[in-house]
Steps between C-alpha positions, in 0.01 A plus 500: 500500500301189556527314828518165323862565400617558859579212730270481803797456732647829381177692552463344845856595594446858383171522691662370819790745465260789451301393805820480705608847392160646581498323837844633596438858388336626825783362713759654269318835513487497880868409522586790271279733705675400823842552341407845369346604834806382691731682261298821534512469879875451491545805277288706742723392788814586302359843420418560867854407604651718227285796604596454865866483403474818296325683783768386744766639269320835486449508877853612587489771233167629629626506859819682399297755304263552797794549740658754269169689482462494880858623556432783263 
């Protein structure tokens, strides 16, 4: 394609759009990184709470089993 057939205003608009996209990319990447890190942290907290809940449910069973062993 020859450049003589393309309007200069169009090429300028495309160049400015490309520059804008390239300029915004680092900010977009950091925003995505923060979102992913926050989500991973939230999932870790949910897993910790779920594990604690499961251990609390097992606690009464373990104590009952230990008492039955002690009683003989």
